[in-house]
Structure formats: C-alpha cells, structure tokens
C-alpha atoms as one frame of an Amber mdcrd trajectory, in Angstrom:
protein
  68.227  15.330 -64.664  65.024  15.166 -66.711  63.609  18.480 -67.891  60.113
  18.918 -69.212  59.528  21.833 -71.554  55.861  22.745 -71.832  54.699  24.718
 -74.831  51.360  25.869 -76.075  50.249  25.572 -79.661  50.355  28.555 -81.989
  47.473  30.847 -82.920  44.123  29.352 -83.994  40.651  30.592 -84.869  38.319
  31.259 -81.953  40.433  33.857 -80.169  38.146  36.799 -81.069  35.461  36.563
 -80.001  36.844  34.290 -77.342  35.407  30.789 -77.524  35.628  27.673 -75.423
  37.844  25.880 -77.948  38.885  22.844 -75.913  38.615  19.807 -78.161  37.640
  21.670 -81.320  40.175  20.186 -83.724  41.511  23.420 -85.183  44.424  23.925
 -87.535  47.011  26.597 -86.868  46.492  29.916 -88.600  49.309  31.370 -90.711
  50.410  33.292 -87.605  50.229  30.068 -85.608  52.509  28.314 -88.111  55.041
  31.137 -87.740  54.797  30.913 -83.952  55.354  27.136 -84.071  58.490  27.591
 -86.166  59.768  30.286 -83.799  59.277  28.203 -80.654  60.825  25.209 -82.437
  63.920  27.238 -83.279  64.197  28.504 -79.708  63.890  25.031 -78.222  66.386
  23.580 -80.723  68.873  26.346 -79.864  68.647  25.761 -76.112  67.767  22.117
 -75.464  67.968  18.674 -77.041  64.685  16.917 -76.323  64.789  13.126 -76.486
  61.121  12.990 -77.510  58.372  15.498 -78.229  54.903  14.607 -76.937  51.688
  16.105 -78.238  47.979  16.246 -77.670  45.937  14.624 -80.452  44.601  18.044
 -81.540  45.802  19.174 -85.001  47.027  22.509 -83.659  49.147  20.739 -81.064
  50.440  18.099 -83.463  51.506  20.795 -85.932  53.366  22.691 -83.198  54.961
  19.496 -81.868  55.968  18.396 -85.368  57.755  21.703 -85.946  59.651  21.244
 -82.678  60.479  17.610 -83.439  61.797  18.513 -86.911  63.935  21.349 -85.565
  65.366  19.126 -82.823  65.680  15.893 -84.775  63.557  14.156 -82.148  60.693
  11.704 -82.518  57.171  12.950 -81.876  54.533  10.917 -80.073  50.836  11.715
 -79.647  49.404  10.937 -76.205  45.615  10.983 -75.819  45.852  11.993 -72.154
  47.442  15.300 -73.222  44.165  16.271 -74.871  42.605  19.622 -74.012  39.759
  19.917 -71.532  36.345  18.692 -72.662  34.041  21.694 -72.423  31.018  19.531
 -73.225  28.000  21.694 -74.081  30.150  24.829 -73.959  32.415  23.589 -76.758
  32.954  26.317 -79.422  30.451  28.652 -77.759  31.529  32.218 -77.107  31.807
  33.487 -73.560  28.873  35.789 -74.309  26.715  32.846 -75.451  27.521  30.966
 -72.263  26.901  34.093 -70.162  23.397  34.315 -71.636  22.654  30.610 -71.093
  24.382  29.894 -67.766  25.510  33.124 -66.083  25.968  31.621 -62.601  28.079
  28.712 -63.826  30.192  31.029 -65.991  30.825  33.301 -62.992  31.827  30.259
 -60.944  34.242  29.286 -63.757  35.793  32.767 -63.557  35.863  32.897 -59.729
  36.568  29.287 -58.697  37.261  27.158 -61.792  38.271  24.165 -59.674  34.611
  23.796 -58.639  33.193  23.549 -62.174  32.336  20.457 -64.168  31.288  21.530
 -67.641  27.810  20.299 -68.587  28.394  17.145 -70.619  32.160  17.614 -70.197
  34.850  17.312 -67.581  36.389  19.256 -64.719  39.845  20.715 -64.140  40.440
  17.802 -61.756  39.851  15.397 -64.661  42.335  17.327 -66.781  44.893  17.421
 -63.962  44.543  13.677 -63.355  45.163  12.926 -67.047  48.205  15.210 -67.157
  49.591  13.760 -63.922  49.180  10.268 -65.344  51.232  11.236 -68.403  53.996
  12.647 -66.200  53.948   9.535 -64.014  54.323   7.263 -67.042  57.091   9.363
 -68.592  59.092   9.625 -65.396
C-alpha cells in the first residue's frame, strides 16, 4: 500500500508579524534547519520513502533534502507543489491587508474557499495543482 507523508517546511522569516509568505522564496532560519533535521530523523526512523517530493521554494527544498539524506531516497522538485500565489498580498502583513482590503481579508478568514487573491490564485487552484500531483504519482 502506498503511503504519503506530508510535511511542512521548517521555520522561516515572516512569522511575526504574520505575513502572506506564499511564493516568497525564503530560506530556513537556524531554527528551521533544526526542525528539518528533526523531522528527517523521525521519518527515517519510522518509514522508508521511495522518493521525496518538494515544492520549488528554497525552504521546502531544504526540508526535503534533509529528509532525503536521512532516508537515502532521491528528491524531486515538482512545480505543482508550489505554495499558493497570494498575488498583490504577497509578503504583506495581515495588518497591511486589513487596512487596504478589510472586506476581502474578512472573507479570507470566514470563507477562504470563496477568495481569489488579487493578481493571484484561489484555494481551488491550489487544490487542483495538488490533486494533479497525487494523480500523477499514484
């Protein structure tokens, strides 16, 4: 039976104040590097992945590379695993967006499935890309 283990990248800048990071190509912080090594060790101790797949973002590639090294597995970058495109909201803080587009931000909080980011994409776009990856891998 095929198992898919989903992980998130380690710590990056833009957590405080919280920003719409999305496709900002951020490196892991020192804490993030430690977190990547820890999750890699846990995965290696419990599973034997055949392949590790990553988003093209540096933070994700660094986390995936740590897992691949620990497991002795190849690592492949898949563009469709990229983070959501926040468009005009990219790298803006939640407070900046609240000042510029309070109604759209509230809709994002209350019903995110209804939002298409100005100049960006929607959660449906993200879900379609992720589903396509799963379809191809299965």
